[in-house]
C-alpha positions as CSV (number, residue, x, y, z in Angstrom):
1,K,-8.7,7.4,1.1
2,R,-9.0,4.7,-0.7
3,L,-6.6,2.5,0.8
4,L,-7.8,3.2,4.0
5,F,-10.9,2.1,3.7
6,L,-9.5,-1.2,1.8
7,S,-7.3,-2.0,4.7
8,Y,-10.2,-2.0,7.0
9,N,-12.6,-4.2,4.9
10,K,-12.5,-4.3,1.3
11,S,-16.2,-5.8,0.7
12,R,-17.8,-2.4,2.8
13,Y,-15.4,-0.7,0.5
14,E,-17.0,-2.0,-2.2
15,D,-20.7,-1.5,-1.1
16,M,-19.9,1.9,-0.4
17,S,-18.4,2.5,-4.1
18,K,-21.7,1.0,-5.4
19,A,-23.4,3.2,-3.2
20,L,-21.9,6.3,-4.9
21,V,-22.8,5.2,-8.3
22,K,-26.3,3.5,-7.4
23,F,-27.7,6.5,-5.9
24,K,-25.7,9.2,-7.3
25,H,-28.8,11.2,-8.1
26,D,-30.7,10.8,-5.0
27,A,-28.5,12.3,-2.1
28,E,-30.8,11.3,0.7
29,S,-30.7,7.5,-0.4
30,L,-26.9,8.0,-1.2
31,L,-26.1,9.2,2.4
32,F,-28.0,6.5,4.1
33,H,-26.2,3.7,2.4
34,Y,-22.9,5.2,2.4
35,E,-22.9,6.2,6.1
36,Q,-24.2,2.3,7.1
37,A,-21.3,1.1,4.4
38,L,-18.9,3.1,5.9
39,N,-19.6,2.5,9.6
40,T,-19.6,-0.9,9.3
41,C,-16.3,-0.7,7.5
42,L,-14.6,1.3,10.1
43,A,-16.5,-0.9,12.8
44,R,-13.0,-2.7,13.6
45,L,-9.8,-2.1,13.7
46,P,-7.6,-3.2,10.5
47,R,-7.1,-6.9,10.4
48,I,-3.4,-8.1,9.3
49,K,-5.1,-10.0,6.5
50,Y,-6.6,-6.8,4.9
51,L,-3.7,-4.9,5.5
52,K,-1.4,-7.3,3.8
53,E,-3.7,-7.0,1.0
54,M,-3.5,-3.1,0.8
55,L,0.3,-3.4,1.1
56,L,0.7,-5.7,-1.9
57,E,-1.8,-3.4,-4.1
58,I,0.7,-0.6,-3.4
59,F,3.5,-2.5,-4.1
60,S,1.8,-3.7,-7.2
61,Y,2.3,-0.1,-8.6
62,F,6.0,-0.4,-9.1
63,S,6.9,-4.3,-8.5
64,Q,7.9,-4.7,-12.0
65,E,10.5,-2.1,-11.7
66,L,12.1,-3.5,-8.8
67,K,15.3,-6.1,-9.0
68,Q,14.7,-9.5,-7.9
69,E,16.6,-8.8,-4.6
70,E,14.3,-5.9,-3.8
71,I,11.4,-7.8,-4.3
72,E,12.8,-10.6,-2.0
73,F,13.3,-8.2,0.3
74,F,10.1,-6.4,0.1
75,E,8.7,-10.2,0.8
76,S,10.9,-11.0,3.6
77,R,9.7,-7.7,5.3
78,L,5.9,-8.6,4.4
79,K,6.1,-11.7,6.1
80,L,7.5,-10.7,9.3
81,F,4.8,-7.9,9.2
82,E,2.2,-10.9,9.4
83,E,4.1,-12.4,12.0
84,E,3.6,-9.3,13.8
85,R,7.6,-9.0,14.2
86,L,7.3,-5.6,12.2
87,P,5.0,-2.6,12.4
88,L,3.1,-1.4,9.7
89,S,5.0,1.8,9.6
90,A,8.2,0.1,8.9
91,M,6.1,-1.3,6.0
92,L,4.7,2.0,4.9
93,T,8.4,3.6,4.9
94,L,9.9,1.0,2.9
95,L,6.7,1.2,0.4
96,K,6.9,5.1,0.4
97,A,10.7,5.0,-0.6
98,Y,9.5,3.2,-3.6
99,I,6.7,5.6,-4.4
100,L,9.2,8.9,-4.1
101,R,11.6,6.7,-6.1
102,F,9.0,5.9,-9.2
103,S,6.7,9.1,-8.6
104,E,3.5,7.7,-7.8
105,E,1.9,10.5,-6.9
106,S,-1.7,9.0,-6.6
107,L,-0.5,7.0,-3.8
108,L,1.5,10.2,-2.0
109,S,-1.7,11.7,-1.5
110,Q,-3.3,8.6,0.4
111,S,-3.9,9.2,4.4
112,Y,-1.7,6.4,5.3
113,F,1.3,8.3,4.1
114,A,0.8,11.4,5.6
115,P,-2.1,10.7,8.1
116,Y,-0.8,13.7,10.3
117,P,1.9,16.7,10.4
118,E,5.5,14.7,11.1
119,S,5.6,17.6,14.4
120,L,3.3,15.4,15.7
121,M,5.3,12.0,15.5
122,T,6.5,10.4,18.4
123,L,8.2,7.1,19.1
124,H,4.9,6.0,21.0
125,D,3.1,5.9,17.4
126,S,5.5,3.0,16.7
127,K,4.8,1.3,19.7
128,K,8.4,1.4,21.1
């Protein structure tokens, strides 16, 4: 779920990670600090800035393996996404193709790539 939290608020995600280390032997303090950071992290919808950072982080897993044309295509799609002319779902679909191509199993388990069963998917999900 790391990418999900990063897409909401990177600094609060880092606070959550620090709490896990700092309070690993004190369950009560851990729960208190983690819950505070989590609530702050999820208090607002993800911003384009954080979503873009998350998309770039995913892309970095395999960008060295791509042709220049593929990199340029991704960058052009990312620009459209930043301009809110391309939905997040389109970016995730593009990245999932690369994830499958390069067998990045650790990314496939992230909730952004399987938030719910495909049978529940509708066109409404893409705002169309």
